[in-house]
N, C-alpha and C positions, 0 to 999 in steps of 0.2 A: 261527862257527856256534853256540857256546855262548850268546852274547848274543842271537842271533835266537830261539832256543828260549825263553829267559827272557822276551823281549818277547812272544812268542806266548802263553806261559803266563799272563802278566800280563793280556794282552788278553782271553783266554778267561775268566779268573777275574773280571775287571771286568765283562764282558758278562753273565756268570751272576748277578753281584750286582745289576746294574741290572735284569735281568729279574725276579729274585726280589723286589726292592723294588717293582716295578710290580705284580706279582701281589698282594702284601700290601696295597697301597693301594686296590685296588678292592673295593668291598663288594658283596655280593649285592643284587639289586634288592629294593625293598619288595614285599611280598606282603600280600594281604588277611589281617588277623588282629588280635588284641588283644595289645598289648604292655604289660607291667607297668612302672610307674615304680619305679626303684631309687634315684634320687638327686634331691633337690630342692635346687637351687643348691649342689651339692657335698656335701650332707648325706644320710646314709642315713635311711630312713623307719622308724618315725615320727620326725618332726622338729618339735620345739617351736618355734613362731613367736611366741608371746606369751601373754597372759593375757586372760581374760574376767572383768571385774569385775561384781559384782551392781549392778543399777540404783541410782543415787544414792550409790554407795560407790566411792571411788577406790582402795581397798586390798582385799586378800583376793582371792577369785575363784579361778578354775581355769585351769590351763595349757591352751592351745589348740595342737594339733599338726596337721601334714599327715600323715594316717594312711596313705593309699594313693592311687595314681593309675593312670590307664590311658590309652593311646593306641590308638584304633581306626583302622585303615587299611583303606580300601576301594579297592584298587588299580585295579580295572576302571573305576571312576568318577573316580579321581584325587581322592578326598575323604578327610577325616579328622575325627575327633572326639576331643577331649582333655578329660579330667575328672580332678579330684582332690578328696579329701574332707577337710574339717576335722573334728577330733574333740575333744570335751570331755574334758579329762584327769581330771576328777572322776567323771563318770558313764560314761565310755567311749562315750557316744552320739555318732553322727555328727551334726554341727550343720548343715552345708550342703555343697553340692557346687558347685565352681567349674568352669566349662568353656567351651570355644570349639569351633566347628566351621567347616569351610571346605574349600578346595581346597588341593592341594599340587602342586608341580612338582619332579620329581627330575632333576638334571643330574649324572649320575655319582653321586658320594658326597655331593654338595651338595643340600640341600633348601630350598625356599621354601614356607612355609606362608602361605596368604592367607585372611584373615578379613574379610568385609564386614559391618559393623555395620548395624543396622536403619536408621540415619540415612544410610547410603550411604558412610560413611567406610571406606576400605580399609586394613587393617593387614597388613603383611608381617613375618613372623618367619623367622629362618634356622634351619637344622638341618643335621645331618651324619650320615651312615651309616658305621658300621664293620661288620665281620662279626658283632659281638656287641651293638652298641648303636645307638640312634637318639637324637639330641639335638634339643631344641626350645629355641631361644634367643630371648628377647623382653625388650628393655629391660634387659639385663644379667642377667636371671634365666635359668638353664640347668636344664632338666628332662632327665633321662636315663632312657631306657626300654631294657629288656632285650629283645634279639632271641633267640628260641628256636630 
C-alpha cells in the first residue's frame, strides 16, 4: 500500500510538471503592433558596428552604430516591416535606415518571414516567439524585439 501511494504521488507530480512545461512553452499569438529592437546579434543597443572614414582617408572617421530598430506586425494581413537605424557616432545624426517588409507565417511559437525582392527572388528568414520576445534570424544574424 505504501509503495502504491508513492507511485501515484510521483505520477501526479510528473503529470503536473509536464503540463506546466507545456504551458510555459506556448507563446501568445502575434498581435498588430510596433515592437522595439532590444538586441542586435546578441548586443544591446546602441551597438557599434564599425567606422566611417572621410573620403580619400583610410584612418580617422567616426564610429557607426545600430541606434534603434523596430518590427511592425500587421496581424490581420499577415505582413511585417522591419527597420533599424545607423547612427554617426560623431554627430549623433541618423545616417540611413535599413529595412525589409513582407509576409510572415506563424506556426505556434515558430515564425517564417518571407521577403520577395523586386527581382522576384524569395528570401525566407526564421523567427521565434516567447511570451516576452520575438526573434528574427537571417544568415546567422539574430535581431531580438521586445513584446509588451
